[in-house]
C-alpha positions in Angstrom: -9.1 22.7 -6.2 -5.6 24.2 -6.4 -3.3 21.8 -7.0 -0.6 20.3 -4.4 2.4 18.3 -4.1 1.6 14.6 -4.2 3.6 14.4 -0.5 6.1 15.6 1.8 9.2 14.8 -0.2 11.5 15.7 2.9 9.3 13.9 5.4 9.3 11.0 2.9 13.4 10.8 2.3 14.1 11.1 6.2 10.8 7.9 6.4 12.9 5.8 4.0 16.4 6.4 5.6 14.6 5.7 8.9 13.1 2.5 7.0 16.4 1.1 5.4 18.6 1.4 8.8 16.2 -0.3 10.7 15.8 -2.8 8.3 19.2 -3.2 7.8 20.1 -3.9 11.3 17.3 -6.5 11.3 18.3 -8.4 8.3 22.1 -8.2 9.1 21.4 -9.7 12.7 18.9 -12.5 11.0 21.9 -13.1 8.8 24.7 -13.3 11.1 22.7 -15.9 13.4 22.1 -18.2 10.6 25.6 -17.9 9.2 26.7 -18.8 12.9 24.8 -22.0 13.1 25.7 -22.9 9.5 29.4 -22.1 11.0 28.5 -24.6 14.1 29.7 -21.3 16.1 26.9 -22.1 18.6 24.9 -25.1 19.1 21.3 -23.5 18.7 20.1 -19.8 17.7 17.4 -18.4 19.1 15.0 -17.5 16.2 15.5 -14.1 14.8 13.2 -11.4 16.5 10.4 -10.3 14.2 9.6 -6.8 13.9 6.8 -4.7 12.2 7.8 -1.6 9.7 5.4 1.4 9.7 5.6 3.9 7.3 3.4 6.9 7.5 2.3 8.4 4.4 0.5 11.7 3.1 0.3 10.7 -0.8 -2.4 12.2 -2.6 -3.3 10.2 -6.0 -5.2 12.0 -8.7 -4.6 11.7 -12.5 -1.5 12.2 -13.7 0.6 11.0 -10.0 2.5 8.3 -9.2 4.0 7.1 -6.4 6.8 4.0 -5.4 6.5 2.2 -2.3 10.8 1.5 -2.1 11.7 -0.9 0.4 15.4 -1.5 1.1 15.9 0.7 -2.0 14.3 -0.7 -4.4 10.9 -0.2 -5.5 8.3 -2.9 -4.7 5.3 -1.3 -6.1 4.3 1.6 -8.1 0.7 3.4 -7.5 -0.1 5.3 -10.9 -3.8 7.5 -11.3 -4.1 8.0 -15.0 -7.0 9.1 -17.6 -7.2 7.5 -20.9 -8.7 9.2 -23.4 -9.4 6.4 -26.6 -11.4 8.9 -28.7 -13.0 11.7 -28.6 -16.4 10.1 -26.7 -14.3 7.2 -24.7 -12.5 8.1 -21.7 -11.6 6.0 -18.6 -9.3 7.1 -15.5 -7.8 4.1 -13.5 -5.6 3.7 -10.1 -3.6 0.8 -10.2 -0.7 -0.7 -8.5 2.2 -2.7 -10.4 4.3 -4.8 -8.4 7.9 -5.6 -8.9 9.1 -9.1 -10.6 8.8 -11.1 -7.4 6.1 -9.0 -5.4 2.1 -9.2 -5.7 -0.5 -8.1 -4.1 -3.7 -9.9 -2.6 -6.8 -10.1 -5.3 -7.5 -11.9 -8.7 -7.8 -11.7 -12.0 -5.8 -8.2 -12.2 -7.6 -6.8 -9.9 -6.7 -5.9 -6.5 -9.1 -7.0 -3.2 -10.1 -3.8 -1.0 -9.7 -5.4 2.8 -10.4 -4.2 6.0 -9.0 -3.6 9.2 -7.3 -6.8 10.9 -7.7 -9.4 8.1 -4.5 -11.5 7.8 -2.1 -11.3 5.0 0.0 -14.3 4.5 0.5 -17.4 2.7 -3.0 -18.6 2.7 -3.8 -15.4 0.5 -4.2 -15.4 -3.3 -1.9 -12.7 -4.7 -1.9 -11.1 -8.0 1.2 -10.8 -10.3 1.3 -8.3 -12.7 -0.7 -4.5 -12.9 -3.5 -4.8 -10.6 -6.6 -2.6 -10.5 -7.9 -0.6 -7.3 -10.3 1.9 -8.8 -11.2 2.9 -12.3 -14.3 5.0 -13.5 -15.9 4.8 -17.9 -17.6 7.2 -19.6 -19.1 7.0 -23.5 -20.8 9.9 -24.3 -22.3 9.0 -27.6 -24.5 5.7 -25.8 -24.7 7.9 -22.8 -23.1 4.9 -20.7 -20.8 5.4 -17.8 -19.5 3.2 -15.0 -17.2 3.0 -11.8 -15.4 0.0 -10.8 -13.0 -1.8 -9.2 -12.9 -3.2 -5.0 -11.8 0.6 -3.4 -13.8 2.6 -5.8 -15.7 5.0 -3.0 -14.5 3.1 -0.1 -12.4 4.3 3.3 -10.0 2.9 5.4 -9.5 -0.1 2.7 -5.7 -2.0 2.8 -4.2 -3.4 -0.2 -2.0 -6.8 0.9 1.4 -6.9 -0.3 4.4 -9.4 -1.0 7.7 -9.2 -1.5 11.2 -10.8 -1.4 14.1 -9.5 0.1 17.2 -11.5 -0.1 15.4 -14.8 -1.1 12.7 -14.8 1.5 9.4 -13.6 1.5 7.9 -10.9 3.4 4.3 -9.6 3.7 2.9 -6.0 4.3 -0.2 -3.7 3.6 -1.0 -0.3 2.5 -3.4 2.1 3.6 -6.0 4.1 1.8 -8.2 6.2 4.0 -10.6 7.3 1.3 -10.9 6.3 -2.9 -13.2 8.2 -4.9 -14.1 7.3 -8.4 -16.5 9.4 -10.2 -17.8 8.6 -13.8 -19.3 12.3 -15.4 -15.9 13.1 -16.2 -14.0 9.8 -15.4 -12.0 10.7 -12.2 -10.5 8.5 -9.7 -8.8 10.4 -6.4 -7.1 8.6 -3.6 -5.3 9.3 -0.5 -2.7 7.1 1.2 -1.9 7.5 4.6 0.8 4.7 5.2 1.8 1.2 4.8 3.5 -1.5 7.0 5.4 -4.9 6.4 6.9 -7.7 8.8 10.9 -7.9 9.2 10.7 -11.6 9.6 10.5 -13.8 6.5 7.1 -15.6 5.9 5.1 -14.4 9.0 1.8 -13.1 8.0 1.0 -9.5 9.3 -2.8 -8.1 9.9 -3.9 -5.0 8.1 -3.7 -2.1 10.7 -0.8 -3.7 12.3 1.7 -1.0 13.7 3.7 -3.2 16.2 4.6 -6.5 16.9 1.8 -7.5 19.0 -1.3 -7.8 16.6 -4.2 -7.9 18.8 -2.9 -5.1 20.6 -1.4 -2.5 17.6 -4.1 -2.5 15.4 -3.9 1.4 13.7 -7.6 2.4 13.8 -7.4 6.1 12.2 -10.4 8.6 12.5 -13.1 7.8 10.4 -13.3 9.6 6.7 -16.6 7.5 6.0 -18.5 10.9 6.0 -15.8 12.7 3.6 -16.0 9.4 1.2 -18.2 10.7 -2.0 -18.2 14.6 -0.8 -16.7 16.4 -4.4 -14.3 18.8 -2.1 -13.3 16.0 0.3 -9.8 15.5 -0.8 -9.1 19.2 -0.9 -10.4 19.6 2.4 -8.9 16.9 4.3 -5.8 17.2 5.7 -4.4 14.2 6.3 -0.6 13.8 8.5 1.3 11.1 9.4 -1.2 8.3 10.9 -0.9 5.4 13.0 2.0 4.5 15.4 5.5 3.7 14.5 7.1 0.7 15.6 8.7 0.3 18.2 
């Protein structure tokens, strides 16, 4: 399969610029309102308006590729896809995510949870700090042992729950993987991430797939890629562009 860029850098840069501008306006309004109350300039301030920010992506991850999820110019999560060869007979491929020091992903025991559409991401969920596995594959040729593991392995339309901190306040979000393919002979993991979203209001839960401020009416339902999930050539023939609905 011909190697292809992992993402459209021009579109990604534009998305990041728009994201940063929108988030700055929201957070600035929130800070000004809170400051006015503290200074006694207003008797009662209206609650800061929350907004879901959705960033469509077309990120192709395969061994040797990585991708940083940046928010407000800071890298909050780094996705990596690596192939490790320990000896001539032992090799393993791992797709993992590394949150920033104050961030985390939904999961336990260094394993990320693969959530379905419409699941709430918020304070009630268990969050994994430090590096977490999404999917992996292993082969040992001398003893003819192979395995595929991780909750995201060989799935389609699954979500990674996110938690991060801005200005000392916790925010929640999600990242969507349209397909994650793991094979053990040889070990290989490939994935496509088609977008991520987060709530700008602190401590406000968000549903996986939610792309606007109305959770029940705004769940993004992309085309079903299940038929392609286990096909060897699927990642080469899928031409996934920007998926989902932008926040209003």
